[in-house]
Each structure stands twice: as C-alpha cells, then as structure tokens.
mmCIF file of the N, C-alpha and C atoms, coordinates in Angstrom:
data_MODEL
# 
_entry.id   MODEL 
# 
loop_
_atom_site.group_PDB 
_atom_site.id 
_atom_site.type_symbol 
_atom_site.label_atom_id 
_atom_site.label_alt_id 
_atom_site.label_comp_id 
_atom_site.label_asym_id 
_atom_site.label_entity_id 
_atom_site.label_seq_id 
_atom_site.pdbx_PDB_ins_code 
_atom_site.Cartn_x 
_atom_site.Cartn_y 
_atom_site.Cartn_z 
_atom_site.occupancy 
_atom_site.B_iso_or_equiv 
_atom_site.pdbx_formal_charge 
_atom_site.auth_seq_id 
_atom_site.auth_comp_id 
_atom_site.auth_asym_id 
_atom_site.auth_atom_id 
_atom_site.pdbx_PDB_model_num 
ATOM 1   N N  . MET A 1 1  ? -0.297 9.836   -4.213  1.00 0.00 ? 1  MET A N  1 
ATOM 2   C CA . MET A 1 1  ? -0.490 8.728   -3.306  1.00 0.00 ? 1  MET A CA 1 
ATOM 3   C C  . MET A 1 1  ? -0.201 9.161   -1.872  1.00 0.00 ? 1  MET A C  1 
ATOM 4   N N  . GLU A 1 2  ? 0.803  9.980   -1.682  1.00 0.00 ? 2  GLU A N  1 
ATOM 5   C CA . GLU A 1 2  ? 1.135  10.409  -0.323  1.00 0.00 ? 2  GLU A CA 1 
ATOM 6   C C  . GLU A 1 2  ? 0.006  11.230  0.304   1.00 0.00 ? 2  GLU A C  1 
ATOM 7   N N  . VAL A 1 3  ? -0.669 12.052  -0.495  1.00 0.00 ? 3  VAL A N  1 
ATOM 8   C CA . VAL A 1 3  ? -1.799 12.833  0.025   1.00 0.00 ? 3  VAL A CA 1 
ATOM 9   C C  . VAL A 1 3  ? -2.894 11.881  0.508   1.00 0.00 ? 3  VAL A C  1 
ATOM 10  N N  . CYS A 1 4  ? -3.157 10.865  -0.261  1.00 0.00 ? 4  CYS A N  1 
ATOM 11  C CA . CYS A 1 4  ? -4.170 9.872   0.096   1.00 0.00 ? 4  CYS A CA 1 
ATOM 12  C C  . CYS A 1 4  ? -3.775 9.138   1.380   1.00 0.00 ? 4  CYS A C  1 
ATOM 13  N N  . LEU A 1 5  ? -2.521 8.715   1.467   1.00 0.00 ? 5  LEU A N  1 
ATOM 14  C CA . LEU A 1 5  ? -2.063 8.001   2.656   1.00 0.00 ? 5  LEU A CA 1 
ATOM 15  C C  . LEU A 1 5  ? -2.150 8.870   3.904   1.00 0.00 ? 5  LEU A C  1 
ATOM 16  N N  . ARG A 1 6  ? -1.722 10.111  3.793   1.00 0.00 ? 6  ARG A N  1 
ATOM 17  C CA . ARG A 1 6  ? -1.802 11.020  4.946   1.00 0.00 ? 6  ARG A CA 1 
ATOM 18  C C  . ARG A 1 6  ? -3.252 11.187  5.404   1.00 0.00 ? 6  ARG A C  1 
ATOM 19  N N  . SER A 1 7  ? -4.164 11.270  4.458   1.00 0.00 ? 7  SER A N  1 
ATOM 20  C CA . SER A 1 7  ? -5.579 11.401  4.793   1.00 0.00 ? 7  SER A CA 1 
ATOM 21  C C  . SER A 1 7  ? -6.088 10.148  5.514   1.00 0.00 ? 7  SER A C  1 
ATOM 22  N N  . LEU A 1 8  ? -5.745 8.983   5.005   1.00 0.00 ? 8  LEU A N  1 
ATOM 23  C CA . LEU A 1 8  ? -6.178 7.733   5.626   1.00 0.00 ? 8  LEU A CA 1 
ATOM 24  C C  . LEU A 1 8  ? -5.591 7.555   7.019   1.00 0.00 ? 8  LEU A C  1 
ATOM 25  N N  . LEU A 1 9  ? -4.361 7.997   7.207   1.00 0.00 ? 9  LEU A N  1 
ATOM 26  C CA . LEU A 1 9  ? -3.698 7.842   8.501   1.00 0.00 ? 9  LEU A CA 1 
ATOM 27  C C  . LEU A 1 9  ? -4.324 8.703   9.592   1.00 0.00 ? 9  LEU A C  1 
ATOM 28  N N  . LYS A 1 10 ? -5.118 9.671   9.216   1.00 0.00 ? 10 LYS A N  1 
ATOM 29  C CA . LYS A 1 10 ? -5.816 10.489  10.216  1.00 0.00 ? 10 LYS A CA 1 
ATOM 30  C C  . LYS A 1 10 ? -6.800 9.647   11.020  1.00 0.00 ? 10 LYS A C  1 
ATOM 31  N N  . GLY A 1 11 ? -7.130 8.476   10.510  1.00 0.00 ? 11 GLY A N  1 
ATOM 32  C CA . GLY A 1 11 ? -8.026 7.566   11.221  1.00 0.00 ? 11 GLY A CA 1 
ATOM 33  C C  . GLY A 1 11 ? -7.356 6.876   12.396  1.00 0.00 ? 11 GLY A C  1 
ATOM 34  N N  . GLY A 1 12 ? -6.074 7.140   12.614  1.00 0.00 ? 12 GLY A N  1 
ATOM 35  C CA . GLY A 1 12 ? -5.345 6.513   13.711  1.00 0.00 ? 12 GLY A CA 1 
ATOM 36  C C  . GLY A 1 12 ? -5.098 5.048   13.444  1.00 0.00 ? 12 GLY A C  1 
ATOM 37  N N  . ASP A 1 13 ? -4.935 4.294   14.524  1.00 0.00 ? 13 ASP A N  1 
ATOM 38  C CA . ASP A 1 13 ? -4.626 2.872   14.348  1.00 0.00 ? 13 ASP A CA 1 
ATOM 39  C C  . ASP A 1 13 ? -5.889 2.014   14.226  1.00 0.00 ? 13 ASP A C  1 
ATOM 40  N N  . GLU A 1 14 ? -7.001 2.667   13.932  1.00 0.00 ? 14 GLU A N  1 
ATOM 41  C CA . GLU A 1 14 ? -8.259 1.957   13.694  1.00 0.00 ? 14 GLU A CA 1 
ATOM 42  C C  . GLU A 1 14 ? -8.390 1.530   12.230  1.00 0.00 ? 14 GLU A C  1 
ATOM 43  N N  . VAL A 1 15 ? -7.381 1.834   11.415  1.00 0.00 ? 15 VAL A N  1 
ATOM 44  C CA . VAL A 1 15 ? -7.433 1.497   9.992   1.00 0.00 ? 15 VAL A CA 1 
ATOM 45  C C  . VAL A 1 15 ? -6.288 0.556   9.636   1.00 0.00 ? 15 VAL A C  1 
ATOM 46  N N  . GLU A 1 16 ? -6.450 -0.158  8.551   1.00 0.00 ? 16 GLU A N  1 
ATOM 47  C CA . GLU A 1 16 ? -5.383 -0.964  7.966   1.00 0.00 ? 16 GLU A CA 1 
ATOM 48  C C  . GLU A 1 16 ? -5.282 -0.541  6.507   1.00 0.00 ? 16 GLU A C  1 
ATOM 49  N N  . ILE A 1 17 ? -4.087 -0.180  6.092   1.00 0.00 ? 17 ILE A N  1 
ATOM 50  C CA . ILE A 1 17 ? -3.865 0.264   4.720   1.00 0.00 ? 17 ILE A CA 1 
ATOM 51  C C  . ILE A 1 17 ? -2.992 -0.777  4.034   1.00 0.00 ? 17 ILE A C  1 
ATOM 52  N N  . ILE A 1 18 ? -3.504 -1.361  2.966   1.00 0.00 ? 18 ILE A N  1 
ATOM 53  C CA . ILE A 1 18 ? -2.773 -2.371  2.202   1.00 0.00 ? 18 ILE A CA 1 
ATOM 54  C C  . ILE A 1 18 ? -2.483 -1.793  0.829   1.00 0.00 ? 18 ILE A C  1 
ATOM 55  N N  . ILE A 1 19 ? -1.205 -1.714  0.499   1.00 0.00 ? 19 ILE A N  1 
ATOM 56  C CA . ILE A 1 19 ? -0.785 -1.177  -0.796  1.00 0.00 ? 19 ILE A CA 1 
ATOM 57  C C  . ILE A 1 19 ? -0.184 -2.321  -1.600  1.00 0.00 ? 19 ILE A C  1 
ATOM 58  N N  . VAL A 1 20 ? -0.759 -2.608  -2.754  1.00 0.00 ? 20 VAL A N  1 
ATOM 59  C CA . VAL A 1 20 ? -0.229 -3.641  -3.642  1.00 0.00 ? 20 VAL A CA 1 
ATOM 60  C C  . VAL A 1 20 ? 0.441  -2.944  -4.811  1.00 0.00 ? 20 VAL A C  1 
ATOM 61  N N  . ASP A 1 21 ? 1.752  -3.059  -4.870  1.00 0.00 ? 21 ASP A N  1 
ATOM 62  C CA . ASP A 1 21 ? 2.533  -2.508  -5.976  1.00 0.00 ? 21 ASP A CA 1 
ATOM 63  C C  . ASP A 1 21 ? 2.811  -3.658  -6.933  1.00 0.00 ? 21 ASP A C  1 
ATOM 64  N N  . ASP A 1 22 ? 2.127  -3.645  -8.049  1.00 0.00 ? 22 ASP A N  1 
ATOM 65  C CA . ASP A 1 22 ? 2.278  -4.758  -8.992  1.00 0.00 ? 22 ASP A CA 1 
ATOM 66  C C  . ASP A 1 22 ? 3.028  -4.325  -10.247 1.00 0.00 ? 22 ASP A C  1 
ATOM 67  N N  . GLY A 1 23 ? 4.284  -3.991  -10.027 1.00 0.00 ? 23 GLY A N  1 
ATOM 68  C CA . GLY A 1 23 ? 5.157  -3.671  -11.153 1.00 0.00 ? 23 GLY A CA 1 
ATOM 69  C C  . GLY A 1 23 ? 5.071  -2.238  -11.623 1.00 0.00 ? 23 GLY A C  1 
ATOM 70  N N  . SER A 1 24 ? 4.648  -1.321  -10.769 1.00 0.00 ? 24 SER A N  1 
ATOM 71  C CA . SER A 1 24 ? 4.552  0.078   -11.201 1.00 0.00 ? 24 SER A CA 1 
ATOM 72  C C  . SER A 1 24 ? 5.934  0.627   -11.534 1.00 0.00 ? 24 SER A C  1 
ATOM 73  N N  . THR A 1 25 ? 5.961  1.600   -12.410 1.00 0.00 ? 25 THR A N  1 
ATOM 74  C CA . THR A 1 25 ? 7.240  2.180   -12.842 1.00 0.00 ? 25 THR A CA 1 
ATOM 75  C C  . THR A 1 25 ? 7.461  3.569   -12.253 1.00 0.00 ? 25 THR A C  1 
ATOM 76  N N  . ASP A 1 26 ? 6.533  4.020   -11.407 1.00 0.00 ? 26 ASP A N  1 
ATOM 77  C CA . ASP A 1 26 ? 6.712  5.315   -10.746 1.00 0.00 ? 26 ASP A CA 1 
ATOM 78  C C  . ASP A 1 26 ? 7.269  5.076   -9.334  1.00 0.00 ? 26 ASP A C  1 
ATOM 79  N N  . ASP A 1 27 ? 7.025  5.964   -8.422  1.00 0.00 ? 27 ASP A N  1 
ATOM 80  C CA . ASP A 1 27 ? 7.565  5.847   -7.064  1.00 0.00 ? 27 ASP A CA 1 
ATOM 81  C C  . ASP A 1 27 ? 6.639  5.116   -6.098  1.00 0.00 ? 27 ASP A C  1 
ATOM 82  N N  . THR A 1 28 ? 5.638  4.431   -6.603  1.00 0.00 ? 28 THR A N  1 
ATOM 83  C CA . THR A 1 28 ? 4.678  3.753   -5.732  1.00 0.00 ? 28 THR A CA 1 
ATOM 84  C C  . THR A 1 28 ? 5.359  2.809   -4.753  1.00 0.00 ? 28 THR A C  1 
ATOM 85  N N  . GLY A 1 29 ? 6.241  1.971   -5.233  1.00 0.00 ? 29 GLY A N  1 
ATOM 86  C CA . GLY A 1 29 ? 6.918  1.004   -4.367  1.00 0.00 ? 29 GLY A CA 1 
ATOM 87  C C  . GLY A 1 29 ? 7.730  1.666   -3.274  1.00 0.00 ? 29 GLY A C  1 
ATOM 88  N N  . ARG A 1 30 ? 8.464  2.689   -3.620  1.00 0.00 ? 30 ARG A N  1 
ATOM 89  C CA . ARG A 1 30 ? 9.296  3.402   -2.647  1.00 0.00 ? 30 ARG A CA 1 
ATOM 90  C C  . ARG A 1 30 ? 8.420  4.082   -1.602  1.00 0.00 ? 30 ARG A C  1 
ATOM 91  N N  . ILE A 1 31 ? 7.367  4.738   -2.048  1.00 0.00 ? 31 ILE A N  1 
ATOM 92  C CA . ILE A 1 31 ? 6.459  5.422   -1.123  1.00 0.00 ? 31 ILE A CA 1 
ATOM 93  C C  . ILE A 1 31 ? 5.778  4.401   -0.203  1.00 0.00 ? 31 ILE A C  1 
ATOM 94  N N  . ALA A 1 32 ? 5.321  3.307   -0.765  1.00 0.00 ? 32 ALA A N  1 
ATOM 95  C CA . ALA A 1 32 ? 4.663  2.267   0.033   1.00 0.00 ? 32 ALA A CA 1 
ATOM 96  C C  . ALA A 1 32 ? 5.604  1.731   1.103   1.00 0.00 ? 32 ALA A C  1 
ATOM 97  N N  . ASP A 1 33 ? 6.831  1.437   0.726   1.00 0.00 ? 33 ASP A N  1 
ATOM 98  C CA . ASP A 1 33 ? 7.806  0.929   1.695   1.00 0.00 ? 33 ASP A CA 1 
ATOM 99  C C  . ASP A 1 33 ? 8.098  1.946   2.781   1.00 0.00 ? 33 ASP A C  1 
ATOM 100 N N  . SER A 1 34 ? 8.197  3.208   2.398   1.00 0.00 ? 34 SER A N  1 
ATOM 101 C CA . SER A 1 34 ? 8.466  4.272   3.363   1.00 0.00 ? 34 SER A CA 1 
ATOM 102 C C  . SER A 1 34 ? 7.367  4.345   4.424   1.00 0.00 ? 34 SER A C  1 
ATOM 103 N N  . TYR A 1 35 ? 6.121  4.310   3.993   1.00 0.00 ? 35 TYR A N  1 
ATOM 104 C CA . TYR A 1 35 ? 5.005  4.378   4.943   1.00 0.00 ? 35 TYR A CA 1 
ATOM 105 C C  . TYR A 1 35 ? 4.882  3.094   5.755   1.00 0.00 ? 35 TYR A C  1 
ATOM 106 N N  . ALA A 1 36 ? 5.189  1.957   5.158   1.00 0.00 ? 36 ALA A N  1 
ATOM 107 C CA . ALA A 1 36 ? 5.144  0.691   5.896   1.00 0.00 ? 36 ALA A CA 1 
ATOM 108 C C  . ALA A 1 36 ? 6.194  0.675   7.008   1.00 0.00 ? 36 ALA A C  1 
ATOM 109 N N  . LEU A 1 37 ? 7.347  1.284   6.765   1.00 0.00 ? 37 LEU A N  1 
ATOM 110 C CA . LEU A 1 37 ? 8.377  1.373   7.801   1.00 0.00 ? 37 LEU A CA 1 
ATOM 111 C C  . LEU A 1 37 ? 7.979  2.341   8.907   1.00 0.00 ? 37 LEU A C  1 
ATOM 112 N N  . LYS A 1 38 ? 7.366  3.450   8.539   1.00 0.00 ? 38 LYS A N  1 
ATOM 113 C CA . LYS A 1 38 ? 6.959  4.455   9.530   1.00 0.00 ? 38 LYS A CA 1 
ATOM 114 C C  . LYS A 1 38 ? 5.752  4.003   10.357  1.00 0.00 ? 38 LYS A C  1 
ATOM 115 N N  . PHE A 1 39 ? 4.864  3.251   9.738   1.00 0.00 ? 39 PHE A N  1 
ATOM 116 C CA . PHE A 1 39 ? 3.607  2.850   10.387  1.00 0.00 ? 39 PHE A CA 1 
ATOM 117 C C  . PHE A 1 39 ? 3.391  1.338   10.228  1.00 0.00 ? 39 PHE A C  1 
ATOM 118 N N  . PRO A 1 40 ? 4.274  0.517   10.802  1.00 0.00 ? 40 PRO A N  1 
ATOM 119 C CA . PRO A 1 40 ? 4.222  -0.931  10.542  1.00 0.00 ? 40 PRO A CA 1 
ATOM 120 C C  . PRO A 1 40 ? 2.950  -1.631  11.024  1.00 0.00 ? 40 PRO A C  1 
ATOM 121 N N  . LYS A 1 41 ? 2.240  -1.051  11.976  1.00 0.00 ? 41 LYS A N  1 
ATOM 122 C CA . LYS A 1 41 ? 1.009  -1.681  12.463  1.00 0.00 ? 41 LYS A CA 1 
ATOM 123 C C  . LYS A 1 41 ? -0.206 -1.297  11.630  1.00 0.00 ? 41 LYS A C  1 
ATOM 124 N N  . ILE A 1 42 ? -0.033 -0.301  10.753  1.00 0.00 ? 42 ILE A N  1 
ATOM 125 C CA . ILE A 1 42 ? -1.161 0.205   9.970   1.00 0.00 ? 42 ILE A CA 1 
ATOM 126 C C  . ILE A 1 42 ? -0.991 -0.053  8.475   1.00 0.00 ? 42 ILE A C  1 
ATOM 127 N N  . VAL A 1 43 ? 0.225  0.154   7.953   1.00 0.00 ? 43 VAL A N  1 
ATOM 128 C CA . VAL A 1 43 ? 0.459  0.085   6.506   1.00 0.00 ? 43 VAL A CA 1 
ATOM 129 C C  . VAL A 1 43 ? 1.226  -1.188  6.160   1.00 0.00 ? 43 VAL A C  1 
ATOM 130 N N  . LYS A 1 44 ? 0.723  -1.913  5.174   1.00 0.00 ? 44 LYS A N  1 
ATOM 131 C CA . LYS A 1 44 ? 1.411  -3.092  4.650   1.00 0.00 ? 44 LYS A CA 1 
ATOM 132 C C  . LYS A 1 44 ? 1.668  -2.865  3.170   1.00 0.00 ? 44 LYS A C  1 
ATOM 133 N N  . ALA A 1 45 ? 2.920  -3.033  2.757   1.00 0.00 ? 45 ALA A N  1 
ATOM 134 C CA . ALA A 1 45 ? 3.292  -2.892  1.347   1.00 0.00 ? 45 ALA A CA 1 
ATOM 135 C C  . ALA A 1 45 ? 3.570  -4.275  0.772   1.00 0.00 ? 45 ALA A C  1 
ATOM 136 N N  . ILE A 1 46 ? 2.919  -4.585  -0.324  1.00 0.00 ? 46 ILE A N  1 
ATOM 137 C CA . ILE A 1 46 ? 3.099  -5.867  -1.002  1.00 0.00 ? 46 ILE A CA 1 
ATOM 138 C C  . ILE A 1 46 ? 3.600  -5.581  -2.411  1.00 0.00 ? 46 ILE A C  1 
ATOM 139 N N  . HIS A 1 47 ? 4.651  -6.285  -2.809  1.00 0.00 ? 47 HIS A N  1 
ATOM 140 C CA . HIS A 1 47 ? 5.217  -6.121  -4.150  1.00 0.00 ? 47 HIS A CA 1 
ATOM 141 C C  . HIS A 1 47 ? 5.063  -7.438  -4.902  1.00 0.00 ? 47 HIS A C  1 
ATOM 142 N N  . GLN A 1 48 ? 4.594  -7.340  -6.131  1.00 0.00 ? 48 GLN A N  1 
ATOM 143 C CA . GLN A 1 48 ? 4.416  -8.529  -6.963  1.00 0.00 ? 48 GLN A CA 1 
ATOM 144 C C  . GLN A 1 48 ? 4.485  -8.125  -8.424  1.00 0.00 ? 48 GLN A C  1 
ATOM 145 N N  . PRO A 1 49 ? 4.727  -9.092  -9.306  1.00 0.00 ? 49 PRO A N  1 
ATOM 146 C CA . PRO A 1 49 ? 4.697  -8.777  -10.739 1.00 0.00 ? 49 PRO A CA 1 
ATOM 147 C C  . PRO A 1 49 ? 3.286  -8.364  -11.157 1.00 0.00 ? 49 PRO A C  1 
ATOM 148 N N  . ASN A 1 50 ? 3.187  -7.602  -12.209 1.00 0.00 ? 50 ASN A N  1 
ATOM 149 C CA . ASN A 1 50 ? 1.901  -7.125  -12.696 1.00 0.00 ? 50 ASN A CA 1 
ATOM 150 C C  . ASN A 1 50 ? 1.047  -8.299  -13.162 1.00 0.00 ? 50 ASN A C  1 
ATOM 151 N N  . GLY A 1 51 ? -0.106 -8.441  -12.524 1.00 0.00 ? 51 GLY A N  1 
ATOM 152 C CA . GLY A 1 51 ? -1.026 -9.503  -12.896 1.00 0.00 ? 51 GLY A CA 1 
ATOM 153 C C  . GLY A 1 51 ? -2.390 -8.959  -13.273 1.00 0.00 ? 51 GLY A C  1 
ATOM 154 N N  . GLY A 1 52 ? -2.472 -7.635  -13.376 1.00 0.00 ? 52 GLY A N  1 
ATOM 155 C CA . GLY A 1 52 ? -3.741 -7.007  -13.713 1.00 0.00 ? 52 GLY A CA 1 
ATOM 156 C C  . GLY A 1 52 ? -4.489 -6.551  -12.472 1.00 0.00 ? 52 GLY A C  1 
ATOM 157 N N  . HIS A 1 53 ? -5.549 -5.790  -12.720 1.00 0.00 ? 53 HIS A N  1 
ATOM 158 C CA . HIS A 1 53 ? -6.339 -5.180  -11.650 1.00 0.00 ? 53 HIS A CA 1 
ATOM 159 C C  . HIS A 1 53 ? -6.899 -6.224  -10.680 1.00 0.00 ? 53 HIS A C  1 
ATOM 160 N N  . GLY A 1 54 ? -7.475 -7.268  -11.218 1.00 0.00 ? 54 GLY A N  1 
ATOM 161 C CA . GLY A 1 54 ? -8.084 -8.302  -10.375 1.00 0.00 ? 54 GLY A CA 1 
ATOM 162 C C  . GLY A 1 54 ? -7.078 -9.008  -9.488  1.00 0.00 ? 54 GLY A C  1 
ATOM 163 N N  . ALA A 1 55 ? -5.892 -9.270  -10.015 1.00 0.00 ? 55 ALA A N  1 
ATOM 164 C CA . ALA A 1 55 ? -4.851 -9.939  -9.225  1.00 0.00 ? 55 ALA A CA 1 
ATOM 165 C C  . ALA A 1 55 ? -4.417 -9.068  -8.058  1.00 0.00 ? 55 ALA A C  1 
ATOM 166 N N  . GLY A 1 56 ? -4.318 -7.773  -8.282  1.00 0.00 ? 56 GLY A N  1 
ATOM 167 C CA . GLY A 1 56 ? -3.948 -6.856  -7.204  1.00 0.00 ? 56 GLY A CA 1 
ATOM 168 C C  . GLY A 1 56 ? -4.990 -6.832  -6.103  1.00 0.00 ? 56 GLY A C  1 
ATOM 169 N N  . ILE A 1 57 ? -6.251 -6.819  -6.485  1.00 0.00 ? 57 ILE A N  1 
ATOM 170 C CA . ILE A 1 57 ? -7.332 -6.826  -5.500  1.00 0.00 ? 57 ILE A CA 1 
ATOM 171 C C  . ILE A 1 57 ? -7.331 -8.133  -4.713  1.00 0.00 ? 57 ILE A C  1 
ATOM 172 N N  . MET A 1 58 ? -7.177 -9.253  -5.394  1.00 0.00 ? 58 MET A N  1 
ATOM 173 C CA . MET A 1 58 ? -7.159 -10.544 -4.708  1.00 0.00 ? 58 MET A CA 1 
ATOM 174 C C  . MET A 1 58 ? -5.982 -10.643 -3.744  1.00 0.00 ? 58 MET A C  1 
ATOM 175 N N  . THR A 1 59 ? -4.832 -10.124 -4.132  1.00 0.00 ? 59 THR A N  1 
ATOM 176 C CA . THR A 1 59 ? -3.671 -10.129 -3.240  1.00 0.00 ? 59 THR A CA 1 
ATOM 177 C C  . THR A 1 59 ? -3.976 -9.341  -1.979  1.00 0.00 ? 59 THR A C  1 
ATOM 178 N N  . ALA A 1 60 ? -4.565 -8.173  -2.127  1.00 0.00 ? 60 ALA A N  1 
ATOM 179 C CA . ALA A 1 60 ? -4.890 -7.341  -0.966  1.00 0.00 ? 60 ALA A CA 1 
ATOM 180 C C  . ALA A 1 60 ? -5.909 -8.034  -0.059  1.00 0.00 ? 60 ALA A C  1 
ATOM 181 N N  . LEU A 1 61 ? -6.891 -8.685  -0.640  1.00 0.00 ? 61 LEU A N  1 
ATOM 182 C CA . LEU A 1 61 ? -7.917 -9.353  0.162   1.00 0.00 ? 61 LEU A CA 1 
ATOM 183 C C  . LEU A 1 61 ? -7.381 -10.570 0.897   1.00 0.00 ? 61 LEU A C  1 
ATOM 184 N N  . ASN A 1 62 ? -6.420 -11.237 0.288   1.00 0.00 ? 62 ASN A N  1 
ATOM 185 C CA . ASN A 1 62 ? -5.834 -12.419 0.938   1.00 0.00 ? 62 ASN A CA 1 
ATOM 186 C C  . ASN A 1 62 ? -4.931 -11.990 2.058   1.00 0.00 ? 62 ASN A C  1 
# 
C-alpha cells in the first residue's frame, strides 16, 4: 500500500486520496493514518466496520 501511495503522491496536491479501512487486520489503518497526518490536504483515512466491497466504495464516494 505504501508503494501505491507514494506513486499517487507524485501527482502533487492535484490529487485526493481516500482510504477506507473497513476492519482490515493488517497495517492498513496505521499506514492510512500515517499518510493522512503527513498529507492532510491530500490523504483522507476513513475507518469503519467491514460492510463489504460496495459499502467501502460508497463511503469513499460520499
């Protein structure tokens, strides 16, 4: 995930990165929070209980 985020951040502040962590058991939440703190105008980390793929997409779109 960090490789992907670093690649996306090369776009500068012309991008918005929304990460929805829906109950993952790996380091997704920690990594998302770390990048949201470092790049608060670009990266948004959202944490929610697992609601499935569609729920995660809808959360990001809202």
